PARO-315756 format. One record per atom (N, C-alpha, C, CB): y, z, x. Coordinates in steps of 0.001 Angstrom, whole numbers, padded with zeros to 6 digits, always signed. Each point is the difference from the previous one (the first is absolute). Glycine has a CB too. Example, Ala and Ser with C-alpha at 12.3 -4.5 7.8 and 13.67 -1.06 7.14 Angstrom:
-005690+007800+013190;+001190+000000-000890;+001200+000000+000900;-001173+001246-001892;+002223-001966+001542;+001190+000060+000820;+001090+000730-000770;-000628-002145+001184;
REM end
This chain:
-001195+000000+000851;+001195+000000-000851;+001243+000000+000885;-001236+001233-001847;+002101-002214+001687;+001233-000065+000785;+000944+001104-000447;-000265-002491+000305;+000798+003239+000653;+000805+001168-000308;+001489-000275+000151;-001889+001426+000736;+002693-000455-001221;+001445-000081+000135;+000420+000111+001455;+000250+000976-002279;+000918-001539+002629;+000561+000250+001328;+000164+001500+000228;+001193-002221-000062;-001225+002648+001337;-000013+001418+000347;+001187+000767-000594;-001190-000613+002099;+002377+000018-002078;+001184+000701-000501;-000149+000357-001471;+001398-001209+001675;-001979+000289-002459;-000172+000262-001419;-001102+001029-000239;+000786-002323-000502;-001813+002337+001370;-001053+000995-000144;+000548+001398+000252;-001706-001696+000706;+002624+001824+000257;+000597+001296+000287;+000813+000498-001187;+000065-000578+002433;+000689-000323-003044;+000777+000379-001182;-000915+000392-001143;+001833-001536+000710;-002928+000800-000840;-000954+000296-001055;-000623+001376+000199;-000461-002446-000249;+000101+002781+001491;-000593+001305+000288;+000974+001123-000322;-001404-001042+001787;+002669+000822-001477;+001010+001007-000315;+000115+000200-001498;+001240-000597+002079;-001323-000491-002821;+000091+000102-001465;-001217+000709-000568;+001355-002103-000066;-002538+001843+000641;-001213+000683-000444;+000131+001505+000191;-001355-002032+000570;+001900+002432+000583;+000156+001417+000280;+000999+000646-000948;-000562-000439+002386;+001606-000333-002723;+001060+000530-000874;-000471+000136-001428;+001699-001030+001475;-002506+000069-001952;-000390+000013-001418;-001469-000362-000173;+002343-000611-000632;-003258+001450+001151;-001425-000340-000074;-000565+000087-001409;-000221+000818+002312;+000954-000190-003223;-000512+000191-001355;+000169-001232-000870;+000517+002399+000223;+000251-003350+000235;+000279-001165-000838;-001239-000879-000081;+002442+000074+000632;-002884-000406-001834;-001195-000815-000163;+000272-001313-000703;-001308+002075-000052;+002547-002336-000278;+000318-001255-000674;+001352-000486+000498;-001348+000659-002049;+001433-001951+002286;+001251-000605+000439;+000589-000797-001146;-000806-000102+002388;+001992+000468-002769;+000709-000786-001002;+000871-000993+000737;-000021+001897-001693;+000189-003086+001143;+000654-001062+000742;+001017-000707-000857;-002033-000280+001381;+002879-000464-000706;+000977-000848-000662;-000436-001438+000205;+001882+001681+000342;-001884-002465-001386;-000318-001423+000138;+001175-000686+000684;-001478+000028-002077;+001321-000328+003353;+001124-000529+000770;+000436-001374-000464;-000794+001317+001918;-000059-001983-002686;+000393-001313-000492;+001198+000110-000940;-002373-000788+000225;+002565+001974-000817;+001131+000209-000892;+001055+000910+000620;-001532-000326-001934;+001372+000637+003204;+000926+000912+000659;+001314-000681+000330;-001937+001241+000931;+003016-000451-000940;+001292-000540+000389;+000161-000045+001523;+000956+000874-002142;-001860-000157+002836;+000140+000098+001459;-000749-001120+000690;+000241+002474-000185;-000063-003705-000247;-000748-001118+000530;+000514-000469+001347;-000485-000658-002314;+001616+001196+002770;+000541-000442+001269;-000633+000681+001202;+002095-000453-001183;-002953+001420+000961;-000602+000721+001106;-001027-000868+000706;+000384+002163-001195;-000494-001999+002488;-001007-000727+000757;-001348+000649-000202;+001706-000699+001692;-002759-000022-001315;-001334+000568-000112;-000119+001258+000851;-000938-002285-000437;+001492+002255+001635;-000086+001164+000872;+000681+001197-000643;-000054-001496+002007;+001227+001278-002583;+000714+001091-000639;-000746+000526-001199;+002121-000966+000792;-002722+000069-001564;-000746+000420-001180;-001211+000825+000391;+000778-002035-001211;-001493+001595+002254;-001175+000734+000437;+000401+001376+000515;-001155-002157+000568;+002253+002235+000169;+000468+001274+000503;+000335+000941-001144;+000876-001135+002039;-000212+000599-003071;+000339+000813-001164;-001251+000552-000649;+002054-001365-000362;-003065+000507+000207;-001233+000446-000629;-000699+001036+000858;-000225-002216-001116;+000165+001965+002435;-000679+000935+000883;+000672+001363-000012;-000713-001910+001427;+002023+001944-001632;+000729+001262-000023;-000123+000727-001324;+001568-000967+001629;-001767+000219-002721;+000096+000641-001308;-001288+000030-000802;+002316-000710+000010;-003283-000147+000293;-001222-000058-000813;-001025+000993+000528;+000432-002424-000532;-001046+003212-000341;-001044+000923+000426;-001213-000787+000433;+000849+001775-001557;-001578-001271+002547;-001114-000751+000572;-001349+000603-000347;+001496-000680+001840;-001564+001499-002882;-001259+000659-000308;-001092-000957-000432;+001304+001968-000631;-000936-003215+000250;-001010-000953-000414;-000573-000794+001155;+001141-000137-002164;-000633+000326+003364;-000563-000698+001150;-001396+000545+000232;+002291-000378+001043;-003289-000495-000987;-001376+000453+000105;-000723-000759+001085;-000002+000601-002412;-001135-000097+002826;-000818-000680+000990;-001313-000391-000641;+001079+001281+001884;-001687-002334-001317;-001281-000446-000510;+000092-000500-001405;-001088+001593+001478;+000047-001291-002268;-000092-000543-001350;+000480+000970-001058;-001891-001368+000764;+002597+002411-000378;+000456+000984-000984;+001062-000595-000899;-000521+001846+001594;+000638-001288-002794;+000944-000498-000986;+000896+001129-000472;-001630-001766-000713;+002822+001408+000249;+000934+000993-000524;-000615+000696-001196;+001959-001348+000811;-001680+002639-000939;-000595+000782-001079;+000514-000445-001360;-000230+001924+001563;+001474-002326-001634;+000580-000423-001264;+000511-001430+000125;+000626+002382-000553;-000786-003194-000502;+000462-001387+000067;+001515-000088+000021;-002057-000707-001195;+002559-000326+001855;+001423-000273+000013;+000342-001038-001052;+000107+000568+002434;+001137-000560-002863;+000460-001011-000949;+000431-001232+000801;+000749+001777-001697;-001679-002674+001964;+000327-001219+000729;+000869-000865-000899;-002159+000099+001348;+003309-000576-000846;+000962-000694-000862;-000528-001285-000603;+001761+000981+001374;-001325-001269-002591;-000458-001187-000703;+000356-001269+000742;+000225+001227-002128;+000922-001235+002847;+000398-001211+000713;-001007-000399+001058;+002359+000592-000422;-003176+000346+000875;-001017-000302+000995;-000991-001031-000530;+000257+002306+000945;-000552-002253-002232;-001062-000842-000551;+000524-001177-000823;-001436+002011-000031;+002711-002342+000157;+000573-000993-000904;-000147-001439+000463;+001578+001731-000660;-001937-001956+001943;-000086-001355+000520;-001460-000449+000048;+002103+000361+001351;-002482-001216-002272;-001401-000392-000103;-000494-000728+001237;+000292-000140-002446;+000619-000509+003196;-000419-000743+001187;-000518+000919+001094;+001670-001748-000563;-001363+003030+000492;-000461+000941+001022;-001022+000980-000558;+002201-000216+001143;-002851-000183-002213;-000997+000846-000649;-001325-000746-000062;+001787+001166-001360;-002860-000492+001713;-001351-000528-000184;-000676+000827-001090;-000150-000789+002434;-000420+000106-003420;-000729+000718-001032;+000676-000033-001352;-000870+001439+001765;+000143-000951-002746;+000459-000020-001387;+001128+000993-000233;-002281-000693-000708;+003300+000297-000071;+001066+000959-000342;-000518+001144-000862;+001656-001857+000133;-002846+001685-000728;-000590+001042-000838;-001006+000873+000746;+000334-001501-001935;-000443+001325+003250;-000945+000804+000776;+000345+001482-000124;-000341-001915+001609;-000660+002777-001763;+000278+001436-000171;+000500+000681+001274;-001745+000022-001753;+001495-000643+002903;+000435+000589+001270;+000931-000972+000716;-002153+001325+000184;+003294-000824+000241;+000945-000787+000792;+000088+000605+001397;+001322-000651-002076;-001508-000183+003076;+000126+000439+001383;+001185-000721+000640;-002499+000453+000155;+003512+000300+000227;+001183-000549+000653;-000165+000164+001506;+001471+000537-002009;-001376-001644+002727;-000169+000001+001453;+001351-000161+000687;-002315-000964-000247;+002678+001916+001105;+001175-000126+000850;-000487-000397+001387;+001324+001731-001345;-000916-002940+001795;-000625-000593+001172;+001006-000719+000886;-002091-000239-001310;+001708+000050+002561;+000816-000679+001006;-000861-001097+000617;+001390+002102+000484;-000897-003334-000462;-000793-001116+000494;-000304+000094+001494;+001016-001383-001780;-000289+002226+002522;-000287+000185+001422;-001001+001129+000265;+002286-000851+000481;-002622+001593-001509;-000858+001174+000155;-001470-000399+000137;+001647+001346-001329;-002276-000935+002426;-001406-000356+000228;-000922+000685-001003;+000506-000313+002428;-000131+001511-002884;-000823+000692-000996;+000107-000673-001366;+000310+002146+001260;+000870-002718-001555;+000158-000765-001239;-000873-001255+000050;+002362+000872-000276;-002410-001486+001446;-000869-001178+000171;-001466+000393-000180;+001681-001036+001580;-002039+002213-001080;-001370+000492-000157;-000345+000168-001471;+000159+001162+002213;+000755-000580-002986;-000225+000129-001444;-000168-001371-000634;+001332+002126-000036;-000455-003073+000400;-000052-001350-000561;-001328-000683+000318;+002489-000158+000214;-002946+000316+001018;-001193-000723+000441;-001304+000648-000454;+001305-000759+001949;-001363+002081-001944;-001276+000682-000210;-000165+000637-001372;-000004+000405+002403;+001087+000033-003002;-000109+000763-001248;+000433-000777-001228;+000382+002024+001326;+000700-002761-001217;+000520-000719-001160;-001022-000957-000613;+002260+000190+001005;-003042-000946-000219;-000991-000887-000636;-000971+000742-000913;+000186-001479+001977;-000630+002658-001553;-000920+000776-000841;+000697+000545-001237;-001303+000605+002035;+002562-000216-001898;+000762+000465-001162;+000170-001123-001017;+001207+001659+001451;-000964-002873-000953;+000148-001140-000899;-001275-000219-000804;+001630-001049+001594;-002756+001040-000913;-001272-000284-000673;-000405+001114-000956;-000694-001328+001982;+000880+002563-001560;-000520+001141-000766;+000920+000445-001120;-001169+000712+002036;+002469-000740-001797;+000923+000591-000968;+001057-000951-000560;-000376+002095+001188;+000913-002973-000369;+001085-000866-000481;-000535-001088-000922;+001281+000451+002104;-002339-001125-001677;-000565-001083-000819;-000654+000518-001276;-000367-001305+002083;-000006+002561-002103;-000626+000583-001192;+001018+000622-000946;-002034+000426+001352;+003311-000542-001017;+001044+000478-000900;+000274+001483+000058;-000623-001834-001427;+000092+002521+002446;+000185+001453+000072;+001171+000422+000876;-002422+000221-000363;+002866-001128+001237;+001028+000356+000975;+001048-001091+000097;-001672+001346+001276;+002900-000928-001183;+001118-000899+000271;+000639+000445+001315;+000408-000441-002496;-000232-000505+003428;+000598+000289+001303;+001403-000570+000045;-002263-000006+001106;+003221+000831-000707;+001402-000392+000082;+000455+000142+001449;+000434+000722-002404;+000151-001775+002967;+000457+000045+001389;+001468+000390+000068;-001687-001747+000617;+001992+002689+000308;+001374+000394+000264;+000248-000024+001510;+000049+001431-002099;+001138-001868+002491;+000352-000036+001414;+000275+001408+000517;+000948-002312-000287;-001474+002601+001474;+000303+001241+000702;+000179-000365+001472;-001318+001454-001675;+002416-002154+001956;+000240-000636+001299;+000592+000994+000990;+000344-002203-001145;-001208+002970+001804;+000457+001088+000863;-000186-000299+001483;-000545+001567-001833;+000012-002739+002179;-000343-000273+001392;+000956-000972+000677;-002349+000431-000600;+003570-000540+000102;+000998-000803+000694;+000456-001232-000757;-000988+000817+002062;+001850-001583-001410;+000616-001153-000637;-001010-001078-000391;+002044+000489+001307;-003091-000671-000520;-000994-001008-000365;-000744+000378-001272;-000245-000577+002409;+000102+001870-002651;-000600+000449-001264;+000898-000374-001174;-001142+001901+001196;+002436-001672-001024;+000961-000341-001049;+000031-001509-000212;+001379+002031+000572;-001423-002800+000520;+000007-001457-000109;-001246-000509-000717;+001346-000126+002103;-002494+000693-001785;-001245-000414-000658;+000041+000310-001491;-001249+000386+002139;+001815+000773-002493;+000139+000349-001409;+000890-000982-000740;-000335+002382+000600;+001437-002776+000037;+000893-000980-000619;-000702-001350-000165;+001981+001184+001006;-002747-001570-000001;-000716-001270-000070;-001009+000001-001144;+000302-000287+002469;-000984+001411-002654;-000950+000102-001110;+000705-000156-001340;-001445+001496+001390;+002658-000964-001490;+000775-000154-001233;+000422-001454-000211;+000815+002361+000242;-000484-003042+000845;+000354-001421-000118;-001214-000806-000450;+001755+000257+001799;-002939+000112-001326;-001222-000664-000464;-000259+000327-001468;-000952+000094+002331;+001276+001132-002731;-000163+000390-001409;+000817-000895-000912;-000408+002357+000705;+001605-002764-000248;+000833-000903-000797;-000753-001279-000369;+002034+000929+001134;-002950-001334-000284;-000774-001218-000229;-001407+000304-000536;+001307-001107+001832;-001478+002339-002337;-001276+000380-000601;-001118+000202+000996;+000706-001227-001973;-000375+001536+003236;-001016+000103+001047;+000057+001337+000741;+000107-002473+000249;+000256+003528-000959;+000098+001281+000703;-001325+000398+000625;+001794+000692-001574;-002872-000675+000798;-001266+000500+000526;-000586-000891+001090;-000406+001031-002208;+000425-002366+002080;-000468-000818+001123;+000816+000234+001272;-000764-001706-001647;+002081+001867+001499;+000831+000236+001180;-000249+001405+000550;+001747-001593-000891;-001934+002549+000009;-000388+001367+000376;-001255-000056+000876;+001003+000941-002149;-001995-001707+001709;-001239-000122+000768;+000249-000667+001349;-001290-000129-002141;+002140-000897+002141;+000305-000717+001244;+000675+000928+001008;+000226-002146-001293;+000667+003004+000835;+000687+000916+000897;-000979+000978+000650;+002063-000215-001405;-002948+000783+000624;-000973+000916+000584;-000983-000727+000917;+000226+001455-002017;-000607-002645+001620;-000897-000805+000837;+000639-000313+001356;-001011-000995-002077;+002329+000792+002094;+000715-000433+001202;+000574+001155+000809;+000533-002090-001191;-000744+003313+000749;+000622+001166+000622;-000236+000037+001511;-000296+001239-002149;+001351-000911+002892;-000103+000094+001448;+001373-000003+000624;-002210-001139-000064;+002250+001152+001390;+001270+000015+000718;+000807-001254-000323;-001045+001364+001841;+002283-001174-002236;+000933-001096-000316;-000534-000930-001086;+000830+000121+002340;-001642+000426-003240;-000561-000829-001074;+000990-000260-001121;-002224+000915+000553;+003312-000118-000613;+000903-000087-001134;+001420-000386+000408;-001398+001698-001141;+001505-002571+002122;+001303-000590+000285;+000363-000934-001140;-000366+000178+002502;+001636-000495-002628;+000426-000866-001096;-000682-001361+000065;+002196+001185-000041;-002371-001701+001264;-000653-001302+000163;-001445+000049-000482;+001495-000495+001952;-002207+001559-001610;-001401+000100-000414;-000139+000266-001489;-000559+000831+002269;+001461-000063-002822;-000041+000224-001446;+000172-001322-000744;+000925+002327+000315;-000029-003193+000207;+000173-001322-000592;-001220-000876+000190;+002426+000198+000399;-003079-000067+000755;-001200-000796+000259;-001127+000376-000958;+000666-000191+002409;-000800+001481-002694;-001032+000421-000957;+000260-000618-001373;-000305+002162+001264;+001577-002205-001653;+000345-000607-001291;-000379-001477-000016;+001884+001642-000277;-001640-002324+001380;-000343-001424+000087;-001509-000197-000063;+002068-000417+001359;-002814+001251-000642;-001461-000095-000002;-000578+000219-001387;-000017+000788+002354;+000707+000006-003171;-000492+000294-001346;+000466-001013-001033;-000026+002390+000616;+000834-003355-000189;+000467-001023-000929;+001164+000417-000863;-002269-000829-000004;+003009+001841+000414;+001189+000407-000756;+001129-001004+000228;-000675+002434+000184;+001670-002392-001046;+001214-000783+000201;+000741+000643+001167;+000155-000698-002477;-000281+000093+003658;+000526+000620+001217;+001523+000109-000033;-001960-000906+001259;+002618-000092-001820;+001453+000043-000087;+000471+001178-000812;+000061-002455+000215;-000658+002636-001387;+000370+001116-000869;-000351+001330+000648;-000345-001454-002009;-000808+001505+002657;-000436+001228+000657;+000953+000369+001137;-002389-000525-000603;+002727-000445+001429;+000886+000250+001138;+001373+000464-000461;-001237-001722+001318;+001748+001088-002367;+001307+000401-000545;-000069+001430-000529;+000519-002399-000598;-001592+002728-000092;-000178+001344-000552;-000038+001025+001121;-001250-000945-001963;+000476+000673+002998;-000150+000958+001089;+001307+000176+000770;-002417-000623+000176;+003103-000485+000073;+001261+000062+000755;+001088+000734-000772;-000610-002143+001119;+000525+002132-002425;+001028+000650-000822;-000095+001521+000028;-000008-002002-001457;-001152+002529+001876;-000252+001445+000016;+000152+000619-001392;+000800+000070+002374;-001007-000864-003403;+000234+000462-001370;-000938+001134-000424;+000787-002293-000532;-001940+002405+001201;-000952+001028-000391;-000032+001194+000960;-001339-001796-001057;+002255+001817+002008;+000021+001119+000945;+000220+001322-000721;+000870-001532+001776;+000102+001565-002666;+000292+001238-000730;-001204+000450-000820;+002421-000641-000096;-003127-000306-000475;-001175+000345-000795;-001061+000669+000873;+000482-001925-001553;-000748+001354+002713;-000986+000580+000916;+000439+001391+000439;-000644-002302+000792;+001929+002456-000481;+000518+001299+000416;-000078+001032-001127;+001519-001173+001602;-001158+000757-002808;-000030+000927-001134;-001418+000484-000291;+002004-001152-000954;-002974+000239+001034;-001379+000400-000269;-000510+000934+001091;-000397-002168-001203;+000815+001927+002432;-000377+000886+001097;+000557+001400-000235;-000055-001960+001581;+001316+002037-001977;+000610+001293-000277;-000674+000685-001183;+002166-000850+000913;-002525+000082-001917;-000713+000560-001137;-001328+000609+000440;+001094-001683-001503;-001797+001001+002420;-001248+000556+000510;+000199+001368+000618;-000809-002301+000397;+001882+002451+000406;+000304+001300+000579;+000271+001029-001090;+000928-001131+002031;-000177+000744-003034;+000342+000941-001065;-001229+000452-000783;+002237-001082-000164;-003239+000239+000110;-001230+000355-000712;-000959+000820+000859;+000260-002074-001338;+000042+002194+002638;-000845+000817+000860;-000787-000747+001045;-000140+001494-001864;+000269-002814+001942;-000721-000768+001018;+000551+000354+001370;-000433-001884-001630;-000460+002100+002586;+000407+000348+001353;-000687-000886+001036;+000382+002351-000757;-001042-003381+000354;-000663-000937+000900;-000563-001142-000794;-000541+001830+001601;-000040-002793-000918;-000552-001164-000683;-001481-000147+000322;+002245-001129+000073;-003028+000698-001067;+000416-000182-001388;-000040+001317-000776;-000850-002352+000091;+001643+002415-001147;-000039+001119-000936;-000194-000568-001398;+001499+001437+001484;-002331-000783-002264;-000317-000472-001348;+000310+001094-001019;-001797-001524+000922;+002059+001091-002143;+000113+000912-001134;-000972-000497-001061;+002455+000571+000507;-003489+000229-000767;-001033-000379-000959;+000265+000767-001287;-001709-000473+001842;+002208-000240-002836;+000496+000627-001235;+000954+001148+000339;-002138-000627-001207;+003000+000378+002196;+001029+000955+000369;-000397+001018+001043;+000836-000316-002228;-002123+000371+002602;-000451+000985+000980;-000002-000616+001398;-001408+001141-001761;+002048-000455+002692;+000148-000519+001352;-001339-000003+000727;+002363+000828+000051;-002643-001964+000598;-001242-000212+000732;+000386-000690+001299;-001434-000163-002133;+001199+000809+003268;+000551-000491+001258;-001040-000616+000909;+001722+001724-000190;-001360-002845+000807;-000794-000577+001073;-000937-001112-000422;+000156+002167+001061;-000619-002919-000047;-000947-001103-000213;-001412+000574-000034;+001544-001668+001157;-001849+002381-002209;-001294+000649-000136;-001087-001029-000333;+001146+002119-000751;-002396-001787+000998;-001095-000913-000362;-000106-000157-001511;-001230+000666+002079;+000530-001701-002492;-000129-000304-001427;-000531+001198-000779;-000389-002400+000574;-000551+003150+000006;-000604+001119-000721;+001046+001048-000385;-002144-000403+001233;+003133+000621-000369;+001052+000968-000314;+000869-000503-001148;-000003+000780+002388;+000332-002082-002362;+000759-000575-001109;-000807+000057-001287;+001206-001505+001598;-002493+001217-001507;-000834+000030-001196;-000004+001386-000634;-001422-001813+000970;+001307+002851-000140;+000013+001368-000538;+001322+000303-000691;-001574+000720+001811;+002689-001145-001201;+001313+000261-000591;+000197-000781-001295;+000908+000428+002288;-001366-001674-002311;+000150-000833-001195;-000896+000512-001125;+000563-001984+001444;-001786+002369-001104;-000898+000548-001017;+000569+001283-000599;-001956-001013+001198;+002581+001821-000353;+000649+001217-000508;+001129-000357-000960;-000583+001212+002127;+001368-002225-001767;+001097-000430-000870;-000534-000562-001310;+001403-000486+002016;-002485-000277-001941;-000612-000536-001222;-000500+001129-000894;-000662-002080+001243;+000064+003098-000639;-000499+001136-000780;+001145+000750-000659;-001951+000202+001548;+003053-000031-000809;+001168+000684-000568;+000566-000795-001169;+000520+001006+002245;-000469-002330-002070;+000526-000847-001068;-000883+000072-001232;+001006-001519+001704;-002325+001460-001487;-000947+000074-001112;+000080+001345-000703;-001502-001591+001196;+001618+002661-000414;+000100+001340-000573;+001280+000152-000810;-001333+000908+001915;+002419-001427-001375;+001265+000083-000721;-000040-000757-001306;+001161+000234+002160;-001829-001414-002140;-000106-000786-001214;-000855+000707-001040;+000281-002077+001348;-001370+002717-000888;-000885+000729-000927;+000725+001179-000630;-001989-000686+001360;+002776+001408-000543;+000752+001149-000533;+001002-000460-001046;-000274+001215+002181;+000924-002340-001906;+001004-000525-000927;-000654-000413-001315;+001398-000784+001941;-002582+000126-001844;-000705-000420-001212;-000480+001210-000790;-000710-002118+001143;+000299+003180-000420;-000445+001205-000685;+001119+000661-000774;-001697+000313+001759;+002862-000249-001166;+001157+000585-000688;+000395-000839-001215;+000799+000964+002181;-000893-002276-002028;+000351-000888-001115;-000958+000187-001164;+000953-001653+001618;-002255+001870-001281;-000993+000191-001050;+000219+001271-000783;-001592-001263+001371;+002038+002308-000667;+000243+001274-000684;+001207-000082-000916;-001008+001203+001929;+001962-002057-001561;+001179-000154-000843;-000353-000753-001276;+001469+000022+002037;
REM end
């Protein structure tokens, strides 16, 4: 799991010591914030100074209580895999430069697709968590430009497939678009405009506000699940979420019957 830079980890540790009792992080949807002029660095610093870190976990552990993941996270169908009616939603905060994110993509995601997504039980939502430098931010913007042409997921796959030193220069990002048959002119104009930089930065800041402290970080029906864990760990977490959903539905039907 790719971790925060050292300075942010120190701030996080100080916050943990100051407020270890906090078990839930409330957040502001930055997409509607008036403070849109802040840089990504400034936003991350603000979050590191003010957000409680009690949800930071190791291994396959999950937050004790679900978080209210914002509705805007799931509103773009081009970045969602699975049925909108799936009982379990898994939100992935990821960085295209992160080797652990690539590991999840290569080893775990295929099994999740076959077992849960194709069967209508799971919906996967991708969110940018570009914490590893400017090339991470550039790759996120490029993926958004591909999304404009209905190719977010193929380009997402191409980025992870191509991961490596200097893999995400502007020239190479354009070359990937050409190899995939995208409208290169439109793609190049989109990327050069930096029109999606703020979006990538805002989603990264949102990840911090929700408690993400490294990549990849997931929220399974609102419960934080950290790291590129093996499929079996995801299966246990998803089955637990399915059981909770089924139990909640049964309780609701029981109350309705008594009325």
